[in-house]
C-alpha positions in Angstrom: 136.9 117.7 58.9 138.4 115.2 61.3 137.1 113.7 64.5 138.8 114.4 67.8 137.9 114.2 71.5 137.7 117.3 73.6 137.7 115.5 77.0 139.4 112.1 76.4 140.1 111.8 80.2 136.4 111.8 80.8 136.0 108.8 78.6 138.7 106.9 80.5 137.0 107.8 83.8 133.7 106.6 82.5 135.2 103.2 81.4 136.8 102.7 84.8 133.5 103.5 86.7 131.6 101.2 84.3 134.0 98.3 84.9 133.8 98.8 88.6 130.0 98.7 88.6 130.0 95.5 86.4 132.4 93.8 88.7 130.3 94.7 91.8 127.1 93.5 90.1 128.6 90.2 89.1 130.0 89.7 92.6 126.6 90.3 94.3 124.9 88.1 91.7 127.2 85.2 92.5 126.8 85.7 96.2 123.0 85.8 95.9 122.9 82.6 93.7 125.2 80.8 96.2 122.9 81.6 99.1 120.0 79.9 97.4 119.3 76.6 99.2 116.7 75.2 96.8 117.3 74.6 93.1 114.4 74.4 90.7 114.4 72.9 87.3 112.2 74.0 84.4 113.2 71.2 82.1 109.9 69.4 82.5 107.9 72.6 82.2 109.8 73.6 79.0 109.5 70.2 77.5 106.7 71.3 75.1 107.2 72.9 71.7 105.3 76.1 72.5 107.2 76.6 75.8 110.6 76.0 74.1 109.7 78.6 71.5 108.8 81.2 74.1 112.0 80.4 76.0 114.1 80.9 72.9 112.4 84.2 72.2 112.9 85.3 75.8 116.6 84.4 75.7 117.1 86.2 72.4 115.3 89.3 73.7 117.5 89.3 76.8 120.6 89.1 74.7 119.5 92.0 72.4 118.5 94.1 75.4 121.8 93.5 77.0 123.7 94.3 73.8 121.7 97.5 73.3 122.4 98.6 76.9 126.1 97.8 76.4 126.2 99.9 73.2 124.3 102.7 74.9 126.8 102.7 77.8 129.7 102.9 75.3 128.0 105.7 73.4 127.3 107.6 76.6 130.9 107.3 77.6 131.9 108.6 74.1 129.6 111.6 74.5 131.0 112.4 77.8 134.4 112.7 76.0 132.8 115.3 73.7 133.4 114.2 70.2 134.4 117.3 68.2 135.3 118.1 64.6 138.3 120.2 63.6 137.6 122.2 60.5 141.0 122.7 59.0 139.6 124.4 55.8 139.7 128.1 55.4 136.6 129.8 56.7 135.1 132.8 55.0 136.2 135.7 57.0 133.3 138.0 57.9 135.3 140.1 60.4 136.4 143.0 58.2 135.9 146.7 58.4 135.8 148.8 55.2 135.8 152.6 55.0 135.0 154.2 51.7 137.1 157.3 51.6 135.9 159.6 48.8 137.5 162.8 47.5 134.5 165.0 46.6 136.4 167.8 44.9 134.8 168.8 41.6 137.0 166.7 39.4 136.2 163.4 41.2 132.5 163.6 41.9 131.5 161.8 38.7 133.7 158.8 39.7 132.5 158.9 43.3 129.0 158.0 42.2 130.3 154.9 40.4 132.1 153.8 43.5 129.0 154.3 45.6 126.8 152.4 43.1 129.3 149.5 43.0 129.2 149.1 46.8 125.4 149.3 46.7 125.6 146.1 44.6 128.4 144.5 46.8 126.7 144.9 50.2 124.0 142.5 49.0 126.6 139.7 49.5 128.1 141.0 52.7 127.9 138.8 55.8 129.3 140.5 58.9 131.5 143.1 57.2 131.1 146.6 58.6 131.2 149.5 56.2 131.5 153.2 56.7 131.6 156.2 54.4 133.7 159.4 54.7 133.9 162.2 52.2 136.5 164.9 52.1 137.6 168.0 50.2 139.5 170.5 52.4 137.8 169.0 55.4 136.1 165.7 56.1 132.6 164.6 56.9 131.5 161.1 58.1 128.4 160.2 56.1 127.8 157.1 58.2 130.1 155.3 60.7 131.2 151.7 60.6 128.1 149.5 60.7 126.7 146.1 59.6 123.2 147.5 59.4 123.0 147.0 55.7 119.5 148.5 55.5 121.0 151.8 56.8 124.0 151.5 54.5 121.7 150.9 51.5 119.6 153.9 52.4 122.6 156.2 52.8 124.4 155.0 49.7 121.2 155.3 47.6 120.6 158.9 48.8 124.3 159.7 47.9 123.9 158.2 44.5 120.7 160.1 43.8 122.4 163.3 45.0 125.3 162.8 42.6 123.2 161.8 39.6 124.0 163.8 36.5 127.2 165.3 38.0 129.6 164.5 35.2 130.5 167.8 33.7 130.4 171.5 34.6 127.5 171.8 32.1 125.6 169.3 34.0 126.0 171.3 37.2 125.1 174.6 35.4 121.9 173.0 34.0 120.8 171.6 37.3 117.6 172.6 39.0 117.8 174.5 42.2 116.4 171.5 44.1 119.0 169.1 42.7 121.8 171.5 43.3 120.7 172.0 46.9 120.7 168.2 47.4 124.4 168.1 46.3 125.2 171.1 48.4 123.6 169.5 51.5 125.4 166.2 50.9 128.8 168.0 50.5 128.2 170.3 53.5 131.1 170.2 55.9 133.8 169.2 53.4 134.9 172.7 52.3 135.5 174.5 55.6 139.0 175.8 54.8 139.6 178.7 52.4 141.9 178.4 49.4 142.3 174.6 49.9 140.7 171.6 48.1 141.3 167.9 47.9 143.7 167.6 50.9 144.3 163.9 50.3 146.5 163.0 53.4 144.1 164.8 55.8 141.2 162.9 54.2 142.9 159.5 54.7 143.7 160.2 58.3 140.1 161.2 59.0 138.9 158.0 57.3 141.4 155.9 59.4 140.1 157.6 62.6 136.8 155.8 61.9 138.5 152.4 62.4 138.9 151.1 66.0 142.4 151.3 67.4 143.7 154.1 65.1 145.9 156.5 67.0 147.0 159.9 65.5 150.8 159.9 65.1 151.7 156.6 66.8 151.0 152.9 67.1 151.0 151.1 70.4 150.7 147.5 71.5 147.0 148.1 72.1 146.1 149.3 68.7 148.7 147.5 66.5 146.9 144.1 66.9 143.5 143.8 65.3 140.6 141.4 65.8 139.1 142.5 62.5 140.8 143.2 59.2 140.7 146.9 58.4 140.9 148.5 55.0 140.3 151.9 53.3 139.3 152.3 49.7 140.6 155.7 48.7 139.0 157.2 45.6 140.8 160.4 44.4 142.8 161.9 41.6 145.5 163.1 44.0 145.4 166.7 42.9 146.1 168.7 46.0 145.5 172.4 46.3 146.6 174.0 49.5 148.7 173.0 52.5 147.6 169.7 54.2 148.4 168.7 57.8 149.4 165.3 56.5 150.8 164.4 53.1 149.5 161.2 51.5 152.8 159.4 52.4 152.6 160.5 56.0 149.0 159.4 56.3 149.9 156.0 54.8 152.7 155.7 57.4 150.1 156.1 60.1 147.7 153.6 58.7 150.5 151.1 58.1 151.6 151.3 61.7 148.1 150.3 62.8 147.7 147.6 60.2 145.1 149.3 58.1 145.4 148.5 54.4 144.8 151.4 52.0 143.9 150.7 48.4 143.8 153.4 45.8 141.4 153.9 43.0 142.3 156.7 40.6 139.2 158.8 40.2 140.0 161.1 37.4 140.1 161.4 33.6 142.1 158.7 31.7 144.1 161.5 30.0 145.6 162.4 33.4 146.7 158.8 34.4 150.3 159.5 33.3 150.5 162.8 35.3 153.1 163.0 38.1 150.3 163.3 40.7 148.9 160.0 39.6 152.3 158.3 39.5 153.1 159.6 43.0 149.8 158.2 44.3 150.6 154.8 42.7 154.0 154.7 44.3 152.8 155.8 47.7 149.9 153.2 47.8 151.9 150.3 46.5 155.0 151.0 48.7 152.6 150.7 51.7 151.2 147.3 50.6 148.1 148.6 49.0 146.5 148.0 45.6 146.4 150.8 43.1 144.1 150.6 40.1 143.3 152.9 37.2 141.0 152.6 34.1 143.9 152.4 31.7 143.4 148.7 31.1 139.9 149.2 29.9 138.1 148.3 33.2 135.3 150.5 34.5 135.3 152.0 38.0 132.7 149.3 38.9 135.1 146.5 37.8 138.1 148.2 39.6 136.1 148.4 42.9 135.1 144.7 42.6 138.8 143.8 41.9 139.9 145.5 45.1 137.1 143.8 47.1 137.9 140.3 45.7 141.6 140.7 46.5 140.8 141.7 50.1 138.3 138.9 50.5 141.0 136.4 49.3 143.5 137.8 51.8 141.1 137.6 54.7 140.1 134.0 53.8 143.8 132.9 53.7 144.3 134.2 57.2 141.4 132.1 58.6 142.2 129.7 61.4 141.0 126.2 62.0 138.2 125.9 64.5 136.9 123.1 66.8 133.2 122.5 67.3 131.3 119.8 69.2 129.8 117.1 66.8 127.5 115.0 68.9 124.9 114.5 66.1 125.5 110.9 65.0 126.6 109.7 68.4 123.4 111.1 70.0 121.2 109.5 67.3 122.9 106.1 67.8 122.4 106.4 71.6 118.7 107.2 71.2 118.2 104.2 68.8 120.0 101.8 71.2 117.9 103.0 74.1 114.7 102.7 72.1 115.6 99.1 71.0 116.5 98.2 74.6 113.2 99.6 75.9 111.2 97.7 73.3 112.9 94.5 74.3 112.2 95.2 78.0 108.6 95.9 77.2 108.3 92.7 75.2 110.0 90.7 78.0 107.6 92.1 80.6 104.7 90.8 78.5 
C-alpha cells in the first residue's frame, strides 16, 4: 500500500482560496482597528491574580482553538484532494469461469463421480468463480450453465454424485435396482443421440466451450478474443473415440485456444491404459495447446489431480491481477473530526 492523491489540483486550489480569505480577513481587521477612535486599557482591571489567571486561560484557549481550526482547514483541503491508496500487491482473482466437461461413456463414469465429488468440496472456497457442468458421449447435455449460485451448484453436483454412486464395474450396473438404474439413465439422457458412436471427445469439448461467453464456432474475432474473465475447461476423459466426430480433439483445442480458453486434461480411465496411444495423443494435444494434463500414474487420486489443476489455475489468475486504487479517507476524516471537536469545546469554554 502507498498513499497518493487522486485530485492534487483540488488541494492547490483549496490552499489558494484559503490564503486569499486569510489576507482579506487580516486586511478588514486592520481597517476596523484603525477606525477605532477610543483606546481602552484593561491593565488595571487585570491587575488581580484571579483576573490574570482567567486571562491566561482565555488566551490559551484562543490559541488552541485557532490551531485546531487551522489543522481542520488543512485536513479539509487534504480530503478535497482525495487521499487514495494504491494496492500494488496481487489480488485474488475471482473473475474466472470453469466448465466441467465430463465424458460419460461407460469406461469413464466411475472417475466422473470422483471429479464431481472433488468440486463439491472445492466450491466451498469459491468466491465469485462461475462454474458450469456439461456431460457428453455421442452428444452433449448441459447439466447446469455457468453460475455463481453455489447453492444450485451444490444441489446439482450432489444429485449427480448420488446418481453415479456404485457405478464402478459392469457388475455394479448389473446388480443395480431398477430405481437406481433409472436415476443414471435420467442423468445421462441426451448424451447418446447418435447411433454407433460413443465418446466423441472433440465434439464434447466444443459443446463445453460454447457455454463460455465469447466462444465462436470456427473462428475468433476481436470481440471474442479478449476476455474480462479467465476461462477454463476441465476435460475428464479416457480419449477412446468410437465413431466419426465433427471435430477431432486437436481441432477443438485449436478453437478454444483462439478464444483464449484454457483446457486442462484429466485422464479418466484405468491405470493400465495410461501408456496407450490414445492417452499419449491426448497428453500431446492438451500440452501443445498450453493446458495441463494429469494422470494417476504418480500415485495421486483423481481428487488430488483435480485440486492440482485448480491450484495451478488459481495461481495463474492471481499473477495476472492488476494494481488498484481506492479512496482512503479513514484516518484523515477521523483527524478532521477530532480537530473540530476540540475547536468546538474551546469555543464553548470561551463563551462561558
